[in-house]
C-alpha positions as CSV (number, residue, x, y, z in Angstrom):
1,M,14.0,-38.7,-10.6
2,S,14.0,-41.3,-13.4
3,L,12.4,-38.5,-15.8
4,V,15.8,-36.6,-15.3
5,H,17.7,-38.5,-17.9
6,D,14.9,-39.8,-20.0
7,P,16.2,-39.5,-23.7
8,V,12.7,-38.6,-25.2
9,R,12.3,-35.6,-22.6
10,L,15.8,-34.5,-23.2
11,A,15.4,-34.4,-26.8
12,S,12.1,-32.4,-26.6
13,L,14.1,-29.9,-24.4
14,A,16.9,-29.6,-27.0
15,S,14.5,-29.2,-29.9
16,L,13.2,-25.8,-28.3
17,G,16.7,-24.4,-28.5
18,L,16.2,-22.7,-25.0
19,L,19.5,-24.0,-23.2
20,D,22.1,-21.4,-22.6
21,T,20.3,-18.6,-24.5
22,Q,20.1,-14.7,-23.5
23,P,17.3,-13.7,-21.0
24,E,14.0,-12.9,-22.7
25,A,11.5,-10.6,-21.5
26,E,8.6,-13.1,-21.7
27,F,10.2,-15.4,-19.4
28,D,11.5,-12.6,-17.1
29,D,8.0,-11.0,-16.7
30,I,6.6,-14.3,-15.6
31,A,9.2,-14.9,-13.1
32,Q,8.7,-11.4,-11.7
33,L,5.0,-11.9,-11.4
34,A,5.5,-15.1,-9.7
35,A,7.7,-13.8,-7.2
36,L,5.2,-10.7,-6.6
37,V,2.1,-12.7,-6.3
38,C,3.6,-15.3,-4.1
39,N,5.4,-12.7,-2.0
40,V,8.9,-14.5,-2.2
41,P,12.3,-13.2,-2.7
42,V,13.3,-15.8,-5.4
43,A,11.4,-17.1,-8.5
44,L,13.0,-19.3,-11.2
45,V,11.9,-20.8,-14.8
46,S,14.1,-23.8,-14.3
47,L,14.8,-26.4,-17.0
48,V,16.3,-29.7,-16.0
49,A,18.8,-30.7,-18.5
50,G,20.2,-34.1,-17.6
51,D,23.4,-33.3,-15.6
52,R,22.4,-29.9,-14.4
53,Q,19.4,-27.4,-13.8
54,W,19.7,-24.3,-16.0
55,F,17.5,-21.0,-15.3
56,K,15.9,-19.4,-18.2
57,A,14.7,-16.7,-15.9
58,R,15.6,-15.9,-12.4
59,V,14.5,-13.3,-9.8
60,G,16.6,-13.0,-6.6
61,F,19.1,-15.8,-7.6
62,P,22.5,-14.7,-8.7
63,R,23.4,-18.1,-10.5
64,C,22.2,-19.2,-14.1
65,E,22.5,-23.0,-13.2
66,T,23.4,-25.4,-10.6
67,G,24.4,-29.1,-10.5
68,L,21.6,-31.8,-10.0
69,N,22.6,-32.2,-6.5
70,A,21.4,-28.8,-5.8
71,S,18.2,-29.3,-7.7
72,V,14.6,-29.3,-6.2
73,C,13.1,-28.7,-9.5
74,A,14.1,-32.5,-10.7
75,Y,11.4,-33.7,-8.0
76,A,8.5,-31.5,-9.5
77,L,9.1,-33.4,-13.1
78,S,7.1,-36.4,-12.2
79,E,4.4,-34.2,-10.3
80,P,0.8,-33.8,-11.9
81,D,0.3,-30.5,-10.2
82,I,2.3,-28.2,-7.8
83,L,5.1,-29.7,-5.7
84,T,5.2,-28.0,-2.2
85,I,7.8,-28.6,0.2
86,S,7.0,-26.2,3.3
87,D,10.5,-26.8,5.1
88,L,13.3,-28.1,2.7
89,S,15.5,-28.8,5.7
90,L,13.2,-31.4,7.0
91,D,12.2,-33.1,3.9
92,P,14.6,-36.2,3.2
93,R,14.5,-35.4,-0.4
94,T,16.2,-32.0,0.2
95,R,17.6,-31.8,3.7
96,D,21.2,-32.4,2.3
97,N,20.6,-30.0,-0.5
98,P,23.8,-27.6,-0.7
99,L,21.5,-24.7,-1.4
100,V,19.6,-25.7,1.9
101,T,22.6,-26.5,4.0
102,G,24.6,-23.6,2.9
103,D,24.1,-20.3,1.0
104,P,21.4,-19.0,0.4
105,F,19.8,-21.3,3.1
106,I,16.6,-21.8,1.2
107,R,13.7,-23.3,3.1
108,F,10.6,-23.2,1.2
109,Y,9.7,-24.5,-2.2
110,A,6.8,-24.4,-4.6
111,G,7.0,-25.5,-8.2
112,V,4.5,-26.2,-11.0
113,P,5.7,-28.4,-13.8
114,L,6.4,-26.9,-17.1
115,H,5.4,-28.8,-20.2
116,A,6.7,-28.7,-23.9
117,P,4.2,-28.4,-26.7
118,D,4.5,-32.2,-27.2
119,G,3.6,-32.6,-23.6
120,Q,7.2,-33.6,-22.5
121,T,8.1,-32.1,-19.0
122,L,11.0,-29.6,-19.3
123,G,11.3,-28.3,-15.8
124,S,9.3,-26.1,-13.4
125,L,8.2,-22.5,-12.6
126,C,9.2,-22.6,-8.9
127,V,9.1,-19.9,-6.0
128,I,11.5,-20.1,-3.0
129,D,11.7,-18.5,0.3
130,R,14.6,-18.4,3.0
131,T,12.0,-19.2,5.7
132,P,9.7,-22.3,6.1
133,R,6.0,-21.8,5.1
134,P,4.1,-24.2,7.2
135,D,0.8,-23.4,5.5
136,G,2.5,-23.3,1.9
137,L,0.8,-21.0,-0.8
138,T,-2.7,-19.5,-0.5
139,A,-5.4,-20.9,-2.8
140,D,-5.0,-17.8,-4.9
141,Q,-1.4,-17.8,-4.9
142,A,-1.4,-21.5,-6.1
143,E,-3.9,-20.8,-8.7
144,S,-1.9,-17.8,-10.0
145,L,1.2,-19.9,-10.2
146,R,-0.6,-22.7,-12.2
147,G,-1.8,-19.7,-14.5
148,L,1.8,-18.5,-14.9
149,G,3.2,-22.0,-15.6
150,R,0.6,-22.2,-18.3
151,Q,1.5,-18.8,-19.6
152,V,5.1,-20.4,-20.0
153,A,3.8,-23.2,-21.9
154,T,2.0,-20.7,-24.2
155,V,5.2,-18.7,-24.8
156,L,6.9,-22.2,-25.6
157,R,4.2,-23.1,-28.1
158,G,4.6,-19.8,-29.6
159,R,8.2,-20.1,-30.0
160,Q,7.6,-23.4,-31.8
161,V,4.8,-22.0,-34.0
162,N,6.9,-19.2,-34.7
163,Q,9.8,-21.5,-36.0
164,E,7.4,-23.4,-38.2
165,L,6.1,-20.1,-39.6
166,K,9.4,-19.0,-40.6
167,A,10.0,-22.3,-42.5
168,A,7.2,-21.3,-44.6
169,R,7.7,-17.7,-44.9
170,D,6.8,-17.1,-48.6
171,A,3.3,-19.0,-48.2
172,L,2.6,-17.4,-44.7
173,R,4.1,-14.0,-44.6
174,I,1.4,-12.0,-42.8
175,S,1.1,-14.7,-40.1
176,E,4.6,-14.8,-39.7
177,D,4.8,-11.0,-39.0
178,R,1.9,-11.2,-36.7
179,L,3.4,-14.0,-34.4
180,T,7.1,-12.6,-34.7
181,F,6.1,-9.3,-33.3
182,A,3.9,-10.6,-30.8
183,F,6.2,-13.1,-29.3
184,D,9.3,-10.9,-29.7
185,A,7.3,-8.3,-27.5
186,S,7.9,-8.0,-23.8
187,G,5.4,-10.2,-21.9
188,S,2.9,-10.2,-24.6
189,V,-0.7,-11.0,-23.6
190,G,-2.7,-9.9,-26.5
191,W,-2.3,-9.2,-30.4
192,W,-4.1,-7.3,-33.0
193,D,-3.6,-7.0,-36.9
194,W,-5.3,-4.1,-38.5
195,D,-6.0,-4.5,-42.3
196,I,-6.1,-0.7,-43.0
197,P,-7.5,-0.6,-46.6
198,T,-10.6,-2.7,-45.4
199,D,-10.9,-1.5,-42.1
200,R,-10.8,-4.8,-40.5
201,L,-9.0,-5.4,-37.2
202,Y,-8.2,-9.2,-36.3
203,A,-7.3,-9.7,-32.8
204,G,-6.9,-12.8,-30.2
205,E,-9.3,-13.6,-27.4
206,R,-7.3,-11.5,-24.8
207,F,-7.0,-8.5,-26.7
208,A,-10.7,-8.6,-27.5
209,R,-11.8,-9.1,-23.9
210,M,-9.6,-6.3,-22.8
211,F,-11.2,-3.8,-25.2
212,G,-14.5,-5.2,-24.6
213,V,-15.2,-6.9,-28.0
214,D,-16.7,-10.4,-28.7
215,P,-13.8,-12.6,-29.2
216,A,-15.6,-14.3,-32.0
217,E,-16.2,-10.9,-33.9
218,A,-12.5,-10.1,-33.4
219,A,-11.3,-13.2,-34.8
220,R,-13.5,-12.6,-38.0
221,G,-12.2,-8.9,-38.2
222,A,-14.2,-5.8,-36.9
223,P,-13.9,-2.0,-37.5
224,L,-11.2,-0.3,-35.7
225,A,-14.3,1.7,-34.2
226,A,-15.3,-1.5,-32.2
227,F,-12.2,-1.5,-30.4
228,V,-11.7,2.5,-29.6
229,G,-14.7,2.3,-27.3
230,G,-12.7,0.3,-24.9
231,I,-10.0,3.0,-24.4
232,H,-10.8,5.4,-21.4
233,P,-12.5,8.8,-22.5
234,D,-9.7,10.8,-21.5
235,D,-7.1,9.1,-23.2
236,R,-8.9,8.4,-26.7
237,E,-7.8,11.7,-28.4
238,W,-4.3,11.6,-27.7
239,V,-4.0,7.7,-28.4
240,G,-5.6,8.3,-31.6
241,A,-3.3,11.2,-32.6
242,R,-0.4,8.7,-31.9
243,I,-1.8,6.1,-34.1
244,R,-2.2,8.7,-36.9
245,R,1.2,9.6,-36.6
246,A,2.6,6.0,-36.9
247,I,0.3,5.6,-39.9
248,E,1.5,8.8,-41.7
249,T,5.2,8.0,-41.0
250,A,5.3,4.0,-41.4
251,G,6.7,4.2,-37.7
252,D,6.4,2.4,-34.6
253,F,3.8,3.1,-31.9
254,S,4.8,2.3,-28.2
255,E,2.4,4.0,-25.4
256,E,0.9,3.2,-22.2
257,Y,-3.0,4.3,-21.6
258,R,-6.1,3.3,-19.9
259,L,-8.7,1.0,-20.7
260,R,-12.3,1.4,-19.0
261,H,-14.5,-1.7,-19.0
262,A,-18.1,-2.0,-18.8
263,D,-18.1,-2.5,-14.9
264,G,-16.3,0.9,-14.7
265,S,-13.1,-0.6,-13.5
266,V,-9.9,0.8,-15.3
267,T,-6.7,-1.2,-16.3
268,W,-3.5,-0.1,-17.8
269,V,-1.7,-1.4,-20.8
270,H,1.3,-1.1,-22.8
271,A,0.7,-1.3,-26.6
272,R,3.3,-1.6,-29.1
273,G,2.6,-1.8,-32.9
274,R,4.0,-0.8,-36.3
275,C,2.4,0.5,-39.5
276,Y,3.7,-1.2,-42.8
277,H,3.3,0.7,-46.2
278,D,3.4,-1.0,-49.8
279,S,5.8,0.0,-52.4
280,A,4.0,3.1,-53.4
281,G,3.9,4.3,-49.8
282,R,0.3,3.4,-49.0
283,P,-0.6,2.3,-45.3
284,L,-1.4,-1.7,-45.7
285,R,-1.3,-3.2,-42.1
286,Y,-0.9,-2.3,-38.6
287,P,-0.1,-5.3,-36.2
288,G,0.8,-5.0,-32.6
289,V,0.6,-6.4,-29.1
290,V,-0.5,-5.2,-25.7
291,V,0.6,-5.9,-22.3
292,D,-1.5,-5.5,-19.0
293,V,0.9,-3.4,-16.9
294,T,-1.8,-2.4,-14.1
295,A,0.1,-4.3,-11.4
296,R,3.3,-2.3,-12.4
297,R,1.4,0.9,-12.3
298,L,-0.3,0.4,-9.1
299,A,3.0,-0.6,-7.4
300,E,4.7,2.7,-8.8
301,A,1.9,4.7,-7.4
302,A,2.1,3.1,-4.0
303,R,6.0,3.4,-4.0
304,I,5.5,7.1,-4.9
305,A,3.1,7.8,-2.1
306,T,4.9,5.9,0.5
307,E,8.0,8.0,-0.5
308,A,6.0,11.2,-0.3
309,R,4.6,10.3,3.2
310,L,8.3,9.3,4.4
311,N,9.7,12.6,2.8
312,T,7.0,14.5,4.7
313,V,7.8,12.9,8.1
314,M,11.5,13.3,7.3
315,E,11.2,17.0,6.8
316,T,9.2,17.4,10.1
317,V,11.5,15.4,12.5
318,P,13.8,18.0,14.5
319,V,16.8,16.0,13.7
320,G,19.0,15.7,10.6
321,I,18.9,12.1,8.9
322,L,21.1,10.4,6.5
323,L,20.3,6.7,5.1
324,A,23.0,4.8,3.2
325,E,23.3,1.4,1.8
326,A,26.1,-1.2,2.7
327,P,28.8,-2.0,1.5
328,S,29.1,0.6,-1.0
329,G,28.0,3.6,1.3
330,R,25.8,5.1,-1.3
331,I,23.6,7.8,0.1
332,L,19.9,7.2,-0.4
333,M,18.2,9.6,1.7
334,G,18.7,13.0,3.5
335,N,16.3,15.3,5.1
336,R,15.6,19.0,4.9
337,Y,16.6,19.6,8.5
338,L,20.1,18.1,7.7
339,A,20.3,20.7,4.7
340,D,19.5,23.5,7.4
341,I,22.4,22.2,9.6
342,L,24.9,21.9,6.8
343,G,23.9,24.9,4.9
344,H,23.4,23.0,1.6
345,D,21.4,20.2,0.2
346,T,22.4,16.5,1.0
347,L,25.4,15.2,-1.1
348,Y,24.3,12.0,-2.7
349,A,27.6,10.4,-2.6
350,A,27.6,7.1,-4.8
351,S,30.2,5.7,-2.3
352,S,31.8,6.3,0.9
353,D,34.9,7.4,-1.0
354,A,33.1,10.3,-2.0
355,Y,32.2,11.6,1.7
356,G,35.1,14.0,1.3
357,G,32.5,16.4,-0.2
358,F,31.3,16.8,3.5
359,V,34.0,19.3,4.8
360,A,34.3,19.0,8.8
361,Y,37.2,19.4,11.3
362,H,38.1,17.6,14.5
363,A,38.4,19.6,17.6
364,D,42.3,19.8,17.3
365,G,41.7,21.4,13.8
366,R,42.4,18.2,11.6
367,L,40.4,17.7,8.5
368,V,37.8,14.9,8.8
369,T,38.6,12.3,6.3
370,A,36.1,10.3,4.4
371,R,36.7,7.3,6.6
372,D,36.4,9.0,9.8
373,Y,32.7,9.6,9.3
374,P,30.4,7.3,11.2
375,L,28.4,6.4,7.8
376,A,31.7,5.3,6.3
377,Q,32.7,3.1,9.3
378,I,29.5,1.2,9.7
379,T,28.7,0.8,6.0
380,G,32.3,-0.5,5.4
381,G,31.7,-3.2,8.1
382,E,34.2,-1.7,10.6
383,T,31.7,-1.4,13.4
384,K,27.9,-1.5,14.2
385,Q,27.7,1.8,16.0
386,A,29.8,5.0,15.5
387,S,29.7,8.6,16.6
388,L,31.4,11.8,15.8
389,E,31.5,15.4,17.1
390,A,33.1,17.8,14.7
391,Q,33.1,21.5,13.4
392,Y,31.3,21.5,10.0
393,Q,32.2,24.1,7.4
394,R,29.3,25.5,5.6
395,P,29.5,26.9,2.1
396,D,29.3,30.5,3.6
397,G,32.5,30.1,5.4
398,T,30.9,29.7,9.0
399,R,31.3,26.7,11.1
400,R,29.0,24.9,13.3
401,W,29.6,22.2,15.7
402,I,27.6,18.8,14.9
403,A,27.1,15.7,16.5
404,I,26.8,12.5,14.3
405,S,25.5,9.2,15.7
406,G,24.9,6.3,13.7
407,E,23.8,2.5,13.9
408,A,24.1,-0.3,11.5
409,I,20.9,-1.7,9.8
410,E,21.2,-5.5,9.6
411,N,19.2,-8.4,7.9
412,D,18.0,-11.5,9.5
413,R,21.3,-13.0,9.6
414,G,23.0,-10.2,11.4
415,E,24.6,-8.7,8.2
416,T,25.1,-5.0,7.8
417,I,23.0,-3.9,4.6
418,G,22.7,-0.2,5.5
419,A,23.2,2.4,8.2
420,V,21.4,5.5,9.5
421,V,22.8,8.5,11.3
422,A,21.3,11.3,13.0
423,V,23.0,14.6,12.8
424,T,22.2,17.5,15.4
425,D,23.5,21.0,15.7
426,I,25.3,21.2,19.0
427,S,26.9,24.7,18.6
428,D,24.8,26.1,21.5
429,R,25.9,23.2,23.6
430,K,29.4,23.8,22.8
431,A,29.2,27.3,23.3
432,A,27.7,26.6,26.9
433,E,30.5,24.3,28.0
434,A,32.8,27.0,28.3
435,N,30.5,28.7,30.8
436,Q,28.4,26.1,32.5
437,D,29.2,22.5,32.9
438,L,26.0,21.6,34.4
439,L,24.0,22.9,31.5
440,N,26.3,20.9,29.2
441,R,25.5,17.8,31.0
442,E,21.9,18.4,30.8
443,L,22.0,19.4,27.1
444,S,24.0,16.1,26.2
445,H,21.4,14.1,28.4
446,R,18.4,15.4,26.3
447,L,20.3,15.1,23.1
448,K,21.4,11.4,23.6
449,N,17.9,10.5,24.4
450,T,16.5,12.1,21.1
451,L,19.3,10.5,19.2
452,T,18.7,6.9,20.6
453,L,15.1,7.0,20.2
454,V,15.1,8.0,16.5
455,Q,17.7,5.6,15.9
456,S,16.2,2.9,17.8
457,I,12.9,3.3,15.9
458,A,14.7,3.4,12.4
459,S,16.9,0.6,13.2
460,Q,14.4,-1.7,14.7
461,T,11.8,-1.1,11.9
462,L,14.1,-1.5,9.2
463,R,15.5,-4.7,10.6
464,N,12.2,-6.5,11.2
465,T,10.5,-5.7,7.9
466,P,10.8,-8.1,4.7
467,D,11.5,-5.3,2.3
468,L,12.2,-1.5,1.8
469,D,8.6,-0.7,0.9
470,A,7.1,-2.2,4.3
471,A,10.0,-0.6,6.1
472,R,9.3,2.9,4.8
473,D,5.4,2.5,5.6
474,A,6.3,1.3,9.3
475,L,9.1,3.9,9.8
476,T,6.7,6.7,8.5
477,A,3.9,5.8,10.7
478,R,6.3,5.5,13.9
479,L,8.0,8.9,13.0
480,I,4.6,10.6,12.7
481,V,3.5,9.3,16.2
482,L,6.7,10.4,17.5
483,G,6.7,14.0,16.0
484,K,3.1,14.2,17.4
485,A,4.1,13.3,20.8
486,H,6.9,16.0,20.6
487,D,4.5,18.5,19.3
488,V,2.4,17.7,22.4
489,L,5.2,18.2,24.9
490,L,6.4,21.6,23.2
491,S,2.9,22.8,23.8
492,G,2.7,21.9,27.5
493,P,4.3,23.6,30.4
494,N,7.6,22.2,31.8
495,D,8.2,19.6,29.3
496,S,4.9,17.7,30.2
497,A,2.2,16.5,28.1
498,R,-1.5,15.7,29.1
499,V,-2.5,12.0,28.8
500,D,-5.6,12.9,26.6
501,Q,-3.8,14.8,24.1
502,I,-1.2,12.1,23.8
503,V,-3.9,9.6,23.2
504,Q,-5.7,11.7,20.8
505,S,-2.4,12.3,18.8
506,A,-1.4,8.8,18.6
507,L,-4.7,7.5,17.5
508,S,-5.7,10.2,15.0
509,L,-3.8,8.3,12.2
510,H,-6.2,5.2,12.7
511,D,-9.7,7.1,13.2
512,D,-11.1,7.0,9.6
513,T,-14.6,7.6,10.6
514,G,-13.9,10.1,13.6
515,G,-15.8,7.9,15.9
516,R,-13.9,4.6,16.2
517,F,-12.3,5.4,19.7
518,Q,-14.2,6.0,22.9
519,V,-11.7,8.0,25.2
520,A,-12.1,8.8,28.8
521,G,-10.1,9.7,31.9
522,P,-9.0,12.5,34.4
523,A,-6.8,15.3,33.3
524,F,-3.3,14.1,34.2
525,S,0.1,15.2,32.9
526,I,3.3,13.0,32.4
527,G,6.9,13.5,31.7
528,P,8.6,13.5,28.1
529,A,10.0,9.9,28.1
530,A,6.6,8.4,29.5
531,A,4.7,10.6,26.8
532,L,6.8,9.3,23.9
533,S,6.5,5.8,25.1
534,L,2.7,6.1,25.5
535,G,2.2,7.5,22.1
536,L,4.5,4.8,20.3
537,M,2.7,1.8,22.2
538,L,-0.8,3.2,21.5
539,H,0.2,3.5,18.0
540,E,1.3,0.0,17.8
541,L,-2.0,-1.3,19.5
542,A,-3.8,0.5,16.9
543,T,-1.9,-0.8,13.9
544,N,-2.3,-4.2,15.1
545,A,-6.1,-3.6,15.5
546,A,-6.2,-2.1,11.9
547,K,-4.4,-5.4,10.7
548,Y,-6.4,-8.0,12.7
549,G,-8.6,-6.6,15.3
550,A,-11.4,-4.1,15.9
551,L,-10.4,-1.7,13.3
552,S,-10.2,-4.2,10.4
553,V,-13.9,-4.2,10.1
554,P,-16.3,-1.1,10.0
555,E,-18.6,-2.3,13.0
556,G,-15.6,-2.5,15.3
557,D,-14.4,0.2,18.0
558,I,-12.0,0.7,20.7
559,S,-12.1,2.3,24.2
560,I,-9.4,3.6,26.1
561,G,-9.7,4.8,29.6
562,W,-7.3,5.9,32.5
563,S,-7.6,6.5,36.2
564,L,-5.6,7.2,39.3
565,H,-5.3,5.0,42.3
566,G,-3.8,5.4,45.7
567,E,-2.0,8.1,47.4
568,G,1.5,9.2,48.1
569,D,4.5,6.9,46.9
570,A,1.9,4.1,46.4
571,A,-0.1,6.2,43.7
572,E,-0.6,4.4,40.5
573,F,-1.5,5.3,37.0
574,R,-3.7,2.7,35.1
575,L,-4.6,2.8,31.5
576,E,-7.0,0.1,29.7
577,W,-7.3,-0.6,26.1
578,C,-10.6,-2.8,25.1
579,E,-11.5,-3.8,21.6
580,T,-14.9,-4.8,20.7
581,G,-16.8,-5.7,17.5
582,G,-14.1,-7.0,15.6
583,P,-13.2,-10.5,14.3
584,P,-12.4,-13.3,16.5
585,V,-8.6,-12.9,17.7
586,S,-5.9,-15.1,19.1
587,P,-2.4,-14.7,20.6
588,P,0.2,-13.8,17.7
589,T,2.7,-16.6,16.8
590,R,5.8,-14.1,16.5
591,K,6.8,-11.0,18.3
592,G,8.0,-8.2,16.1
593,F,9.3,-4.8,17.3
594,G,6.1,-3.2,18.0
595,S,5.1,-6.4,20.3
596,R,8.1,-5.9,22.2
597,L,7.7,-2.1,22.5
598,I,4.2,-2.6,24.2
599,Q,5.5,-5.3,26.6
600,R,8.3,-2.8,27.9
601,G,5.4,-0.9,29.5
602,L,5.5,2.8,31.2
603,A,8.3,3.8,33.4
604,G,9.0,0.2,34.7
605,G,5.4,-0.7,35.2
606,A,3.4,-3.7,34.4
607,V,1.6,-4.9,31.2
608,A,-1.2,-7.1,30.9
609,L,-1.9,-8.3,27.3
610,V,-4.7,-10.7,26.7
611,Y,-6.6,-12.2,23.7
612,P,-10.2,-13.2,24.5
613,V,-12.1,-13.9,21.4
614,T,-14.0,-10.8,21.7
615,G,-11.2,-8.5,21.1
616,V,-7.8,-7.7,22.5
617,R,-7.4,-6.0,25.9
618,C,-4.2,-4.3,27.3
619,T,-3.7,-2.9,30.6
620,F,-0.8,-0.6,31.6
621,T,-0.1,0.1,35.3
622,A,2.9,2.5,36.3
623,P,3.9,4.6,39.7
624,I,2.7,8.1,39.2
625,A,6.2,9.3,40.5
626,G,7.9,7.3,37.5
627,L,5.7,8.9,34.9
628,R,6.5,12.4,35.9
629,L,10.3,11.9,36.0
630,D,12.0,13.6,33.0
631,A,13.9,10.5,32.2
């Protein structure tokens, strides 16, 4: 770590004027991209300043600096390439680091050295995870991290050039305007400068390639029409209108639009420019920058699609559901079924203190306070589980008995980060209590089973996924399968379901061609609990097959067959799952919620799950008597 206090290096760092400055979009964007590309919660642009390390940009890390005793980046100063430490708690250089031994308990580090324009090493662009990564970064991730490190160096070079140009403002006015605007723009990746009287548009290499123009021609200056051809045909007319408006008003231009490339691919860019007029009001120059925002656009589209799928499922589940974050208690989600029960739309309270907007009464007539609601108790850290039965006051003046049952959503350290509650209209049950106690017990049994299953799926899914987007995708798929299994049960006689219908409904989400599954077996009906379990287990097997097994390649297929064996009390049901045609498989290194669900089996029966190289094979056996019980 001798470079840490090297006076030449420190002088180079000081000359850039970066330390203790405000956040800048160029650096923030690079840190955001590093975290996204490397799939980590923390990314930093770190500058090692002799007695501390200071972060010019940070993602997922609240502090703006740390002491050198907490610095891993200091070791990256002398590295020629990426420094990777797969497990910080095992490396003698870092195992006593306070950020490793204490909060936030970091475990994985990869950092690429950052170089000043004069070649001195200033710090590193690093990515950090809270779990070890024995395999480090993938080759693509490592190369992307190097590229982003070079982008930081490019921004630093730009800052230096910009300072030099400002010192020669009178002689280099046009160049100063061009660079000032380009490097002040958020995350700039390409620049242009259009000389309007001569219709010569000068552009950098990145801008030229984005618009399909030879960089050498763009450097010499080309007509505007040469670049217009790169804009998507559907966007050219309105983009042209915005440009003409900026020219007429000497105003700013800030728009997002599509580019279509020679190979037919489409990317999104954000363009920012400004038209300058002379003293007579004639347009002279139109400089600007473009930023490739394709990744953000795709992420937004994926998020919107995920939310739409989740909302669709939420609206079909026959239980009211509320989701809130902790510790604030801010309500994030409520479904339409909940609105039907309460008689009004979800109240998106900003905190648990605002739960008084939900008006309900205890059995003894007392008003339910904001802190009485299970959602408030759980998000406030008072308990991990809570329930409440109350009479809810609907806007039309009528009251309905509702049951609210909730459970905490925890992170991998057991900390409560949110809560999910299920709300059910129990008015019929309450009315039946006065006349028939037996009916009351049966209804309560069914209700608790339904609530427990929904809560277990939601809680386990959200607890075992790395982020909210992944949680929503997994929860959506599982609730869809649960809903389909309920549909099959409702369509069958005496709350039973045929095995072939359960199999078809559980696998329909994964059959992209209509012929990936070969299903065979005798007509046989099972009870509600077994039907729901079978549907969820088959869904988890199919999900794993889509990720790693036969469904991950076009030529793979899966056969599912079941049979009945024996008679009387010894009669047994057997179902076999067999994958063929997929890539070679191996046993998983860890077990998530899905794997644990599969291993539970059916009605206390046995599960045999093996991983021959030709494809996964799973066999479920269970006593027929247990499958037909309505447990």
